ZASEDO-522559 format. One record per residue: x, y, z of N, C-alpha, C in turn. Coordinates in nm, 2 decimals, decimal comma, always signed. Example, Ala and Ser with C-alpha at 12.3 -4.5 7.8 and 13.67 -1.06 7.14 Angstrom:
2
      n_x      n_y      n_z     ca_x     ca_y     ca_z      c_x      c_y      c_z
    +1,32    -0,57    +0,78    +1,23    -0,45    +0,78    +1,32    -0,33    +0,78
    +1,28    -0,22    +0,71    +1,37    -0,11    +0,71    +1,29    +0,00    +0,79
//
This chain:
268
      n_x      n_y      n_z     ca_x     ca_y     ca_z      c_x      c_y      c_z
    -1,10    +2,26    +0,62    -1,00    +2,26    +0,63    -0,94    +2,16    +0,50
    -0,91    +2,24    +0,41    -0,84    +2,20    +0,25    -0,73    +2,08    +0,31
    -0,65    +2,01    +0,20    -0,57    +1,93    +0,20    -0,48    +2,01    +0,13
    -0,33    +2,01    +0,26    -0,27    +2,05    +0,19    -0,19    +2,09    +0,16
    -0,11    +2,21    +0,02    -0,06    +2,17    -0,12    +0,05    +2,12    -0,11
    +0,07    +2,01    -0,10    +0,20    +1,90    -0,11    +0,24    +1,74    -0,11
    +0,30    +1,75    -0,20    +0,29    +1,59    -0,20    +0,40    +1,52    -0,18
    +0,39    +1,35    -0,09    +0,48    +1,31    +0,01    +0,52    +1,17    -0,11
    +0,62    +1,16    -0,09    +0,67    +1,04    -0,13    +0,78    +0,98    +0,03
    +0,83    +0,83    -0,05    +0,95    +0,76    +0,03    +0,98    +0,66    -0,03
    +1,19    +0,72    +0,02    +1,30    +0,65    -0,08    +1,34    +0,65    +0,06
    +1,34    +0,53    +0,09    +1,45    +0,46    +0,21    +1,53    +0,37    +0,08
    +1,74    +0,34    +0,19    +1,72    +0,31    +0,10    +1,92    +0,30    +0,08
    +1,88    +0,47    +0,00    +1,95    +0,55    +0,02    +2,05    +0,52    -0,21
    +1,90    +0,39    -0,23    +2,00    +0,44    -0,35    +1,94    +0,50    -0,47
    +1,99    +0,58    -0,59    +1,94    +0,56    -0,67    +1,85    +0,62    -0,71
    +1,69    +0,72    -0,79    +1,63    +0,70    -0,80    +1,57    +0,67    -0,98
    +1,51    +0,55    -0,99    +1,51    +0,51    -1,03    +1,45    +0,58    -1,20
    +1,45    +0,55    -1,34    +1,40    +0,57    -1,48    +1,31    +0,67    -1,46
    +1,18    +0,55    -1,35    +1,01    +0,56    -1,35    +1,01    +0,62    -1,30
    +1,04    +0,68    -1,15    +1,05    +0,72    -1,09    +1,03    +0,88    -1,09
    +1,19    +0,90    -1,13    +1,21    +1,00    -1,22    +1,10    +1,06    -1,29
    +1,08    +0,95    -1,39    +0,94    +1,09    -1,54    +0,78    +1,08    -1,43
    +0,75    +0,97    -1,31    +0,64    +1,01    -1,24    +0,64    +1,12    -1,15
    +0,80    +1,14    -1,09    +0,81    +1,29    -1,09    +0,74    +1,39    -1,09
    +0,83    +1,40    -1,21    +0,81    +1,47    -1,33    +0,63    +1,49    -1,31
    +0,56    +1,39    -1,38    +0,40    +1,39    -1,38    +0,36    +1,47    -1,30
    +0,37    +1,43    -1,20    +0,32    +1,52    -1,07    +0,38    +1,67    -1,05
    +0,46    +1,72    -1,11    +0,55    +1,85    -1,12    +0,41    +1,90    -1,23
    +0,38    +1,84    -1,30    +0,39    +1,92    -1,46    +0,17    +1,91    -1,38
    +0,12    +1,80    -1,32    -0,03    +1,83    -1,34    -0,04    +1,93    -1,17
    +0,04    +1,90    -1,05    +0,04    +1,94    -0,98    +0,13    +2,11    -0,95
    +0,13    +2,19    -1,08    +0,25    +2,36    -1,00    +0,27    +2,34    -0,88
    +0,18    +2,40    -0,82    +0,15    +2,49    -0,68    +0,20    +2,39    -0,60
    +0,24    +2,28    -0,64    +0,20    +2,21    -0,48    +0,34    +2,14    -0,46
    +0,43    +2,17    -0,31    +0,52    +2,10    -0,30    +0,55    +1,99    -0,30
    +0,69    +1,93    -0,32    +0,73    +1,81    -0,34    +0,81    +1,74    -0,20
    +0,77    +1,63    -0,17    +0,81    +1,66    +0,01    +0,92    +1,51    +0,00
    +1,04    +1,47    -0,05    +1,12    +1,36    -0,03    +1,15    +1,30    +0,10
    +1,09    +1,18    +0,19    +1,16    +1,13    +0,33    +1,24    +0,99    +0,32
    +1,32    +1,00    +0,32    +1,41    +0,90    +0,37    +1,46    +0,91    +0,52
    +1,59    +0,85    +0,51    +1,66    +0,80    +0,61    +1,72    +0,91    +0,75
    +1,69    +1,07    +0,66    +1,77    +1,19    +0,68    +1,65    +1,23    +0,74
    +1,53    +1,19    +0,72    +1,47    +1,34    +0,82    +1,34    +1,25    +0,81
    +1,32    +1,15    +0,84    +1,25    +1,01    +0,96    +1,37    +0,92    +0,99
    +1,28    +0,91    +1,16    +1,36    +0,82    +1,28    +1,29    +0,64    +1,24
    +1,34    +0,58    +1,15    +1,36    +0,42    +1,10    +1,35    +0,37    +1,20
    +1,32    +0,37    +1,31    +1,32    +0,28    +1,49    +1,25    +0,32    +1,54
    +1,11    +0,43    +1,49    +1,03    +0,49    +1,52    +0,89    +0,33    +1,65
    +0,91    +0,31    +1,49    +0,80    +0,17    +1,61    +0,87    +0,04    +1,56
    +0,86    -0,04    +1,67    +0,92    -0,21    +1,54    +0,93    -0,23    +1,43
    +0,78    -0,25    +1,43    +0,77    -0,24    +1,28    +0,84    -0,26    +1,15
    +0,86    -0,14    +1,17    +0,92    -0,06    +1,04    +1,10    -0,07    +1,13
    +1,10    -0,05    +1,16    +1,25    -0,13    +1,26    +1,32    -0,16    +1,22
    +1,20    -0,34    +1,26    +1,26    -0,45    +1,19    +1,28    -0,48    +1,01
    +1,12    -0,41    +0,92    +1,19    -0,39    +0,83    +1,30    -0,32    +0,73
    +1,40    -0,23    +0,81    +1,39    -0,21    +0,77    +1,54    -0,24    +0,77
    +1,57    -0,37    +0,91    +1,71    -0,43    +0,96    +1,70    -0,46    +0,79
    +1,58    -0,60    +0,74    +1,61    -0,66    +0,70    +1,58    -0,56    +0,55
    +1,62    -0,48    +0,53    +1,58    -0,38    +0,38    +1,52    -0,41    +0,31
    +1,37    -0,44    +0,37    +1,26    -0,47    +0,31    +1,25    -0,26    +0,30
    +1,31    -0,19    +0,21    +1,20    -0,04    +0,27    +1,09    -0,03    +0,19
    +1,01    -0,09    +0,08    +0,83    -0,08    +0,06    +0,79    -0,05    +0,21
    +0,80    -0,11    +0,24    +0,73    -0,18    +0,37    +0,81    -0,08    +0,50
    +0,91    -0,04    +0,54    +0,90    +0,11    +0,57    +0,81    +0,22    +0,56
    +0,86    +0,25    +0,40    +0,71    +0,33    +0,33    +0,58    +0,39    +0,37
    +0,55    +0,25    +0,38    +0,41    +0,15    +0,44    +0,36    +0,21    +0,47
    +0,41    +0,25    +0,65    +0,38    +0,27    +0,76    +0,39    +0,43    +0,72
    +0,55    +0,46    +0,69    +0,56    +0,63    +0,70    +0,40    +0,67    +0,58
    +0,37    +0,63    +0,50    +0,28    +0,75    +0,45    +0,17    +0,76    +0,54
    +0,09    +0,66    +0,64    +0,04    +0,72    +0,71    +0,07    +0,79    +0,83
    +0,19    +0,80    +0,88    +0,24    +0,78    +1,00    +0,23    +1,02    +0,95
    +0,31    +1,01    +0,83    +0,34    +1,16    +0,81    +0,21    +1,23    +0,76
    +0,05    +1,20    +0,66    +0,06    +1,25    +0,63    -0,11    +1,30    +0,78
    -0,06    +1,15    +0,86    -0,15    +1,19    +0,92    -0,10    +1,30    +1,08
    +0,05    +1,33    +1,06    +0,11    +1,50    +1,11    +0,03    +1,58    +1,07
    +0,08    +1,58    +0,91    +0,08    +1,70    +0,82    -0,01    +1,71    +0,70
    -0,10    +1,62    +0,68    -0,17    +1,60    +0,58    -0,14    +1,62    +0,41
    -0,16    +1,61    +0,31    -0,14    +1,62    +0,21    -0,18    +1,49    +0,06
    -0,09    +1,49    -0,02    -0,08    +1,41    -0,07    +0,03    +1,28    -0,07
    -0,02    +1,18    -0,10    +0,08    +1,05    -0,16    +0,10    +1,01    -0,23
    +0,20    +0,97    -0,32    +0,19    +0,88    -0,43    +0,36    +0,82    -0,44
    +0,25    +0,68    -0,47    +0,42    +0,57    -0,47    +0,49    +0,62    -0,58
    +0,56    +0,59    -0,59    +0,69    +0,70    -0,72    +0,67    +0,60    -0,77
    +0,58    +0,51    -0,82    +0,55    +0,44    -0,97    +0,44    +0,45    -1,01
    +0,37    +0,60    -0,90    +0,30    +0,66    -0,99    +0,29    +0,75    -1,06
    +0,23    +0,74    -1,20    +0,23    +0,83    -1,31    +0,09    +0,94    -1,36
    +0,08    +1,06    -1,33    -0,08    +1,08    -1,30    -0,09    +1,17    -1,45
    -0,19    +1,20    -1,51    -0,19    +1,19    -1,60    -0,31    +1,30    -1,63
    -0,35    +1,37    -1,54    -0,45    +1,44    -1,59    -0,47    +1,55    -1,45
    -0,51    +1,63    -1,43    -0,51    +1,71    -1,32    -0,61    +1,60    -1,26
    -0,56    +1,63    -1,11    -0,61    +1,59    -0,97    -0,77    +1,72    -0,88
    -0,84    +1,81    -0,96    -0,89    +1,94    -0,94    -1,02    +1,85    -0,88
    -1,08    +1,81    -0,91    -1,19    +1,76    -0,91    -1,21    +1,67    -0,79
    -1,10    +1,58    -0,83    -1,07    +1,43    -0,67    -1,09    +1,55    -0,62
    -0,95    +1,70    -0,57    -0,93    +1,75    -0,46    -1,02    +1,77    -0,40
    -1,16    +1,85    -0,47    -1,25    +1,94    -0,42    -1,31    +1,89    -0,33
    -1,38    +1,68    -0,37    -1,40    +1,59    -0,27    -1,34    +1,61    -0,15
    -1,26    +1,61    -0,17    -1,18    +1,60    +0,03    -1,10    +1,49    +0,00
    -1,05    +1,41    +0,13    -0,88    +1,29    +0,17    -1,01    +1,13    +0,11
    -0,92    +1,17    +0,03    -0,92    +1,03    -0,04    -0,77    +0,86    -0,06
    -0,91    +0,80    -0,15    -0,82    +0,63    -0,12    -0,92    +0,61    -0,28
    -0,87    +0,48    -0,30    -0,83    +0,41    -0,40    -0,86    +0,29    -0,39
    -0,87    +0,23    -0,47    -0,92    +0,08    -0,53    -0,86    +0,01    -0,64
    -0,76    -0,12    -0,56    -0,75    -0,14    -0,69    -0,75    -0,31    -0,70
    -0,84    -0,33    -0,70    -0,96    -0,46    -0,68    -1,11    -0,38    -0,66
    -1,18    -0,41    -0,71    -1,35    -0,33    -0,66    -1,45    -0,40    -0,56
    -1,39    -0,57    -0,55    -1,50    -0,64    -0,56    -1,66    -0,67    -0,60
    -1,71    -0,79    -0,56    -1,89    -0,79    -0,61    -1,95    -0,83    -0,51
    -2,01    -0,74    -0,59    -2,20    -0,73    -0,43    -2,21    -0,85    -0,39
    -2,16    -0,97    -0,41    -2,19    -1,10    -0,30    -2,06    -1,12    -0,28
    -1,89    -1,05    -0,27    -1,77    -1,08    -0,14    -1,77    -0,93    -0,21
    -1,67    -0,97    -0,03    -1,67    -0,83    +0,03    -1,46    -0,83    +0,00
    -1,49    -0,95    +0,04    -1,35    -1,00    +0,08    -1,24    -0,97    -0,05
    -1,24    -0,96    -0,15    -1,17    -0,97    -0,30    -1,23    -0,78    -0,30
    -1,23    -0,66    -0,28    -1,21    -0,57    -0,31    -1,09    -0,60    -0,22
    -1,03    -0,45    -0,27    -0,89    -0,41    -0,17    -0,84    -0,23    -0,26
    -0,83    -0,22    -0,10    -0,82    -0,01    -0,15    -0,68    -0,03    -0,10
    -0,52    +0,02    -0,20    -0,43    +0,06    -0,19    -0,38    +0,19    -0,14
    -0,31    +0,19    -0,05    -0,26    +0,34    -0,02    -0,17    +0,36    -0,17
    -0,12    +0,29    -0,20    +0,04    +0,34    -0,26    -0,04    +0,44    -0,43
    -0,15    +0,35    -0,48    -0,22    +0,40    -0,58    -0,24    +0,58    -0,58
    -0,21    +0,62    -0,40    -0,20    +0,77    -0,36    -0,33    +0,84    -0,37
    -0,28    +0,87    -0,24    -0,36    +0,90    -0,11    -0,36    +0,99    -0,05
    -0,46    +1,12    +0,00    -0,48    +1,24    +0,11    -0,53    +1,23    +0,22
    -0,50    +1,32    +0,22    -0,57    +1,35    +0,42    -0,56    +1,55    +0,47
    -0,69    +1,51    +0,53    -0,63    +1,70    +0,60    -0,53    +1,55    +0,73
    -0,47    +1,69    +0,85    -0,36    +1,61    +0,94    -0,51    +1,55    +1,07
    -0,44    +1,49    +1,11    -0,52    +1,42    +1,24    -0,61    +1,34    +1,21
    -0,67    +1,33    +1,16    -0,80    +1,25    +1,03    -0,74    +1,13    +1,20
    -0,94    +1,10    +1,19    -0,95    +0,89    +1,30    -0,85    +0,82    +1,22
    -0,92    +0,74    +1,10    -0,89    +0,65    +1,03    -0,72    +0,66    +1,00
    -0,65    +0,73    +1,02    -0,50    +0,74    +0,99    -0,46    +0,62    +1,10
    -0,58    +0,71    +1,21    -0,43    +0,74    +1,36    -0,49    +0,50    +1,39
    -0,62    +0,49    +1,33    -0,63    +0,33    +1,29    -0,62    +0,26    +1,25
    -0,52    +0,34    +1,18    -0,44    +0,16    +1,06    -0,28    +0,25    +1,11
    -0,28    +0,34    +1,22    -0,13    +0,38    +1,27    -0,09    +0,26    +1,36
    -0,26    +0,23    +1,45    -0,23    +0,17    +1,60    -0,21    +0,03    +1,56
    -0,19    +0,03    +1,45    -0,30    -0,14    +1,39    -0,13    -0,17    +1,36
    -0,10    -0,11    +1,29    +0,09    -0,08    +1,31    +0,18    -0,07    +1,37
    +0,18    -0,04    +1,50    +0,23    +0,01    +1,59    +0,22    -0,12    +1,66
    +0,07    -0,17    +1,68    +0,04    -0,36    +1,80    +0,11    -0,44    +1,67
    +0,18    -0,45    +1,54    +0,23    -0,59    +1,44    +0,39    -0,56    +1,45
    +0,47    -0,65    +1,44    +0,57    -0,69    +1,44    +0,61    -0,73    +1,21
    +0,74    -0,66    +1,25    +0,72    -0,70    +1,06    +0,78    -0,86    +1,06
    +0,94    -0,87    +1,10    +0,94    -1,03    +1,15    +0,88    -1,10    +1,22
    +0,85    -1,25    +1,24    +0,85    -1,37    +1,28    +0,96    -1,42    +1,33
    +1,06    -1,44    +1,48    +1,08    -1,51    +1,50    +1,24    -1,46    +1,35
    +1,26    -1,30    +1,34    +1,38    -1,26    +1,25    +1,39    -1,33    +1,17
    +1,29    -1,34    +1,07    +1,28    -1,38    +0,97    +1,12    -1,30    +0,91
    +1,16    -1,23    +0,76    +1,03    -1,17    +0,73    +0,96    -1,28    +0,65
    +0,87    -1,20    +0,72    +0,68    -1,32    +0,67    +0,60    -1,26    +0,67
    +0,62    -1,08    +0,58    +0,53    -1,03    +0,63    +0,35    -1,03    +0,52
    +0,31    -1,11    +0,63    +0,20    -1,21    +0,52    +0,10    -1,06    +0,52
    +0,06    -0,97    +0,62    -0,03    -0,86    +0,59    +0,01    -0,78    +0,54
    -0,03    -0,72    +0,39    +0,02    -0,58    +0,32    -0,01    -0,47    +0,46
    +0,01    -0,37    +0,34    -0,01    -0,23    +0,33    -0,19    -0,24    +0,28
    -0,17    -0,32    +0,17    -0,41    -0,34    +0,16    -0,46    -0,35    +0,28
    -0,40    -0,44    +0,29    -0,45    -0,53    +0,41    -0,48    -0,41    +0,52
    -0,40    -0,37    +0,63    -0,44    -0,22    +0,67    -0,45    -0,13    +0,64
    -0,54    -0,08    +0,53    -0,59    -0,01    +0,52    -0,73    -0,09    +0,50
    -0,75    -0,13    +0,39    -0,88    -0,23    +0,38    -0,93    -0,23    +0,46
    -0,92    -0,37    +0,59    -0,97    -0,41    +0,72    -1,05    -0,34    +0,79
    -0,96    -0,19    +0,83    -1,06    -0,08    +0,94    -1,14    -0,03    +0,87
    -1,13    +0,02    +0,70    -1,24    +0,09    +0,60    -1,35    -0,04    +0,59
    -1,36    -0,21    +0,60    -1,46    -0,24    +0,56    -1,53    -0,25    +0,71
    -1,49    -0,21    +0,78    -1,56    -0,21    +0,93    -1,60    -0,12    +0,96
    -1,54    -0,02    +0,86    -1,65    +0,11    +0,90    -1,74    +0,18    +0,77
    -1,78    -0,01    +0,68    -1,86    -0,02    +0,59    -1,83    +0,01    +0,44
    -1,69    +0,00    +0,35    -1,65    -0,02    +0,25    -1,77    -0,12    +0,20
    -1,80    -0,16    +0,05    -1,87    -0,19    +0,01    -1,77    -0,25    -0,14
    -1,84    -0,34    -0,14    -1,79    -0,38    -0,29    -1,85    -0,35    -0,42
    -1,81    -0,26    -0,54    -1,86    -0,25    -0,64    -1,76    -0,10    -0,70
    -1,84    -0,11    -0,77    -1,77    +0,00    -0,87    -1,84    +0,16    -0,88
    -1,84    +0,22    -0,73    -1,89    +0,34    -0,71    -1,80    +0,39    -0,66
    -1,80    +0,56    -0,63    -1,79    +0,59    -0,54    -1,85    +0,64    -0,46
    -1,78    +0,52    -0,31    -1,87    +0,61    -0,20    -1,74    +0,68    -0,05
    -1,82    +0,72    +0,01    -1,75    +0,79    +0,14    -1,77    +0,72    +0,26
    -1,63    +0,68    +0,33    -1,61    +0,63    +0,45    -1,50    +0,61    +0,53
    -1,52    +0,68    +0,60    -1,46    +0,73    +0,74    -1,37    +0,81    +0,69
    -1,52    +0,96    +0,66    -1,46    +1,03    +0,61    -1,34    +1,06    +0,49
    -1,38    +0,92    +0,41    -1,27    +0,93    +0,31    -1,37    +0,95    +0,16
    -1,30    +0,91    +0,10    -1,39    +0,90    -0,09    -1,29    +0,84    -0,12
    -1,36    +0,73    -0,10    -1,32    +0,54    -0,18    -1,34    +0,57    -0,30
    -1,29    +0,52    -0,40    -1,28    +0,60    -0,56    -1,25    +0,43    -0,61
    -1,33    +0,38    -0,74    -1,31    +0,30    -0,77    -1,22    +0,24    -0,90
    -1,19    +0,18    -0,89    -1,07    +0,07    -0,99    -1,00    +0,12    -1,07
    -1,12    +0,19    -1,16    -1,11    +0,28    -1,32    -0,97    +0,44    -1,29
    -1,09    +0,47    -1,19    -0,99    +0,62    -1,15    -0,80    +0,63    -1,13
    -0,81    +0,53    -1,06    -0,58    +0,55    -1,03    -0,58    +0,38    -1,07
    -0,59    +0,25    -1,08    -0,55    +0,20    -1,09    -0,55    +0,10    -1,22
    -0,61    +0,19    -1,36    -0,62    +0,08    -1,47    -0,51    -0,04    -1,50
    -0,46    -0,03    -1,47    -0,32    -0,13    -1,52    -0,38    -0,23    -1,36
    -0,41    -0,39    -1,48    -0,44    -0,47    -1,38    -0,33    -0,50    -1,30
    -0,34    -0,54    -1,11    -0,29    -0,60    -1,05    -0,22    -0,70    -1,16
    -0,23    -0,84    -1,18    -0,20    -0,94    -1,26    -0,18    -0,97    -1,33
    -0,23    -0,88    -1,45    -0,24    -0,96    -1,58    -0,11    -0,82    -1,68
    -0,20    -0,73    -1,57    -0,04    -0,59    -1,64    -0,20    -0,53    -1,78
    -0,27    -0,60    -1,78    -0,37    -0,50    -1,87    -0,38    -0,35    -1,90
    -0,36    -0,26    -1,95    -0,44    -0,12    -2,00    -0,56    -0,09    -1,99
    -0,64    -0,03    -1,91    -0,72    +0,04    -1,93    -0,75    +0,16    -1,95
    -0,78    +0,26    -1,98    -0,76    +0,38    -1,87    -0,96    +0,44    -1,98
    -1,01    +0,54    -1,84    -1,11    +0,54    -1,93    -1,15    +0,65    -1,93
    -1,23    +0,80    -1,95    -1,24    +0,93    -1,89    -1,20    +0,94    -1,74
    -1,27    +0,83    -1,62    -1,25    +0,89    -1,55    -1,12    +0,84    -1,44
    -1,00    +0,75    -1,54    -0,89    +0,78    -1,49    -0,75    +0,91    -1,45
    -0,78    +0,86    -1,34    -0,68    +0,98    -1,29    -0,46    +1,00    -1,35
    -0,50    +0,83    -1,32    -0,38    +0,84    -1,29    -0,31    +0,68    -1,41
    -0,24    +0,68    -1,33    -0,17    +0,45    -1,39    -0,05    +0,39    -1,23
    -0,12    +0,33    -1,14    -0,01    +0,29    -1,07    +0,05    +0,17    -1,15
    +0,21    +0,21    -1,21    +0,30    +0,11    -1,28    +0,33    +0,05    -1,24
    +0,30    -0,03    -1,12    +0,33    -0,16    -1,02    +0,49    -0,21    -1,06
    +0,54    -0,14    -1,00    +0,75    -0,18    -1,09    +0,80    -0,22    -0,96
    +0,79    -0,24    -0,91    +0,82    -0,29    -0,74    +0,93    -0,34    -0,76
    +1,03    -0,27    -0,78    +1,20    -0,29    -0,80    +1,26    -0,37    -0,65
    +1,17    -0,32    -0,53    +1,21    -0,34    -0,43    +1,18    -0,52    -0,44
    +1,12    -0,57    -0,47    +1,05    -0,70    -0,44    +1,13    -0,90    -0,54
    +1,21    -0,90    -0,37    +1,24    -1,05    -0,45    +1,08    -1,14    -0,51
    +1,07    -1,20    -0,61    +1,00    -1,26    -0,70    +0,90    -1,38    -0,58
    +0,96    -1,40    -0,52    +0,88    -1,48    -0,41    +0,79    -1,38    -0,34
    +0,88    -1,25    -0,31    +0,71    -1,16    -0,29    +0,65    -1,10    -0,28
    +0,70    -1,09    -0,48    +0,53    -1,02    -0,57    +0,45    -1,15    -0,61
    +0,46    -1,25    -0,59    +0,38    -1,41    -0,63    +0,33    -1,39    -0,43
    +0,37    -1,38    -0,32    +0,33    -1,37    -0,27    +0,14    -1,29    -0,19
    +0,22    -1,13    -0,27    +0,11    -1,07    -0,25    +0,06    -1,10    -0,39
    +0,03    -1,12    -0,51    +0,00    -1,19    -0,63    -0,18    -1,28    -0,49
    -0,15    -1,36    -0,51    -0,20    -1,49    -0,48    -0,27    -1,48    -0,34
    -0,20    -1,38    -0,30    -0,31    -1,38    -0,15    -0,47    -1,36    -0,11
    -0,50    -1,26    -0,17    -0,58    -1,26    -0,21    -0,76    -1,35    -0,29
    -0,65    -1,41    -0,37    -0,68    -1,56    -0,46    -0,73    -1,61    -0,28
    -0,62    -1,71    -0,27    -0,65    -1,79    -0,16    -0,71    -1,73    -0,05
    -0,74    -1,63    +0,02    -0,84    -1,58    +0,11    -0,96    -1,57    +0,03
    -1,01    -1,53    -0,05    -1,14    -1,56    -0,11    -1,18    -1,67    -0,12
    -1,09    -1,80    -0,16    -1,15    -1,93    -0,15    -1,16    -2,02    -0,05
    -1,04    -2,00    +0,05    -1,01    -2,06    +0,19    -1,04    -2,00    +0,30
    -1,12    -1,89    +0,25    -1,13    -1,74    +0,46    -1,05    -1,78    +0,47
    -1,05    -1,61    +0,52    -0,95    -1,50    +0,54    -0,83    -1,63    +0,66
    -0,82    -1,64    +0,79    -0,74    -1,75    +0,88    -0,64    -1,84    +0,77
    -0,70    -1,93    +0,72    -0,70    -2,07    +0,62    -0,55    -2,02    +0,47
    -0,65    -1,91    +0,42    -0,56    -1,86    +0,33    -0,51    -1,81    +0,34
    -0,49    -1,69    +0,46    -0,32    -1,68    +0,51    -0,21    -1,76    +0,51
    -0,24    -1,89    +0,59    -0,13    -1,97    +0,66    -0,15    -2,09    +0,53
    -0,18    -2,08    +0,42    -0,15    -2,09    +0,27    -0,02    -2,07    +0,24
    -0,05    -1,92    +0,17    -0,01    -1,84    +0,14    +0,10    -1,87    +0,19
    +0,17    -1,83    +0,32    +0,27    -1,81    +0,40    +0,40    -1,92    +0,37
    +0,28    -2,04    +0,39    +0,34    -2,18    +0,35    +0,41    -2,22    +0,26
    +0,37    -2,15    +0,11    +0,41    -2,10    +0,00    +0,50    -2,02    +0,02
    +0,51    -1,93    +0,03    +0,60    -1,83    +0,03    +0,76    -1,84    +0,08
    +0,73    -1,92    +0,25    +0,86    -1,97    +0,25    +0,90    -2,08    +0,16
    +0,86    -2,18    +0,13    +0,90    -2,29    +0,08    +0,95    -2,18    -0,04
    +0,91    -2,15    -0,11    +0,97    -2,06    -0,23    +1,15    -1,99    -0,19
    +1,10    -1,96    -0,05    +1,18    -1,84    -0,02    +1,30    -1,92    +0,03
    +1,28    -2,03    +0,06    +1,38    -2,10    +0,14    +1,44    -2,24    +0,06
    +1,34    -2,34    +0,02    +1,35    -2,39    -0,04    +1,25    -2,54    +0,08
    +1,21    -2,67    +0,03    +1,07    -2,74    +0,10    +1,21    -2,82    +0,21
    +1,30    -2,82    +0,22    +1,43    -2,88    +0,30    +1,40    -2,76    +0,43
    +1,45    -2,68    +0,38    +1,41    -2,51    +0,46    +1,37    -2,46    +0,52
    +1,24    -2,47    +0,42    +1,10    -2,45    +0,55    +1,10    -2,55    +0,62
    +1,07    -2,71    +0,63    +1,12    -2,77    +0,70    +1,16    -2,76    +0,80
    +1,30    -2,73    +0,80    +1,41    -2,66    +0,94    +1,34    -2,56    +0,96
    +1,34    -2,45    +0,93    +1,22    -2,32    +1,00    +1,15    -2,37    +1,03
    +1,07    -2,43    +1,02    +0,89    -2,52    +1,12    +1,00    -2,57    +1,21
    +1,07    -2,65    +1,20    +1,11    -2,77    +1,32    +1,19    -2,66    +1,44
    +1,27    -2,61    +1,40    +1,28    -2,50    +1,46    +1,21    -2,40    +1,60
    +1,08    -2,36    +1,50    +0,98    -2,27    +1,56    +0,91    -2,34    +1,70
    +0,90    -2,51    +1,63    +0,81    -2,60    +1,76    +0,89    -2,59    +1,85
    +1,03    -2,63    +1,84    +1,09    -2,63    +1,97    +1,09    -2,51    +2,03
    +1,12    -2,44    +1,99    +1,10    -2,30    +2,10    +0,97    -2,28    +2,16
//
């Protein structure tokens, strides 16, 4: 069974599509001329489906709603998904011929798998009912977006995707690999722009550019995402996450605001 000829994207929050998103969607139309393009939003998707996305939607953190919805839609229907800041620069025929896929925004190193990052926003494709998608959805089903009513989403969509793939044998390195029924492509294929430096390096293997627009994010949200992998690599996953969220809370609420929130949580 092949990948259905449909490109899904999410746009929650009822704001108009920015110019970059419109440009990127036009690039999909150019290089996927016989594909249906479908927008998912509040009118055709239940944003109360699970606690995680209900809480994210109520916090107006719509990108985190999209994080779950992309997996749910592809699990139900199959097809291709792109974030709205992904610009396609050449046909995906060879990629799609090889079957369902995801891509890395960091390849990691041979001596350290903790630094590899599979980023679903780059573009993913699936046939309906894939077990790895069910596994990711179940992780979301058992998660909450907020803690005590405060936004503290330490676990990003990158971790929701990368962690189960590591369990299934994902390895660091700049090679194409097959894991859990997916082809996993290295950074140069879909992430030629560095997530930290924004330096762009296009090779003969590059099919698309993720522009990392993150128009939904506050500055402290962006810093949390950029800082996390480095802290986890240096301090380990548990301590790295603790340090990251501590810095995040201080940046968001201020030093005394962070102390107040910590005191309230301790009393509870």
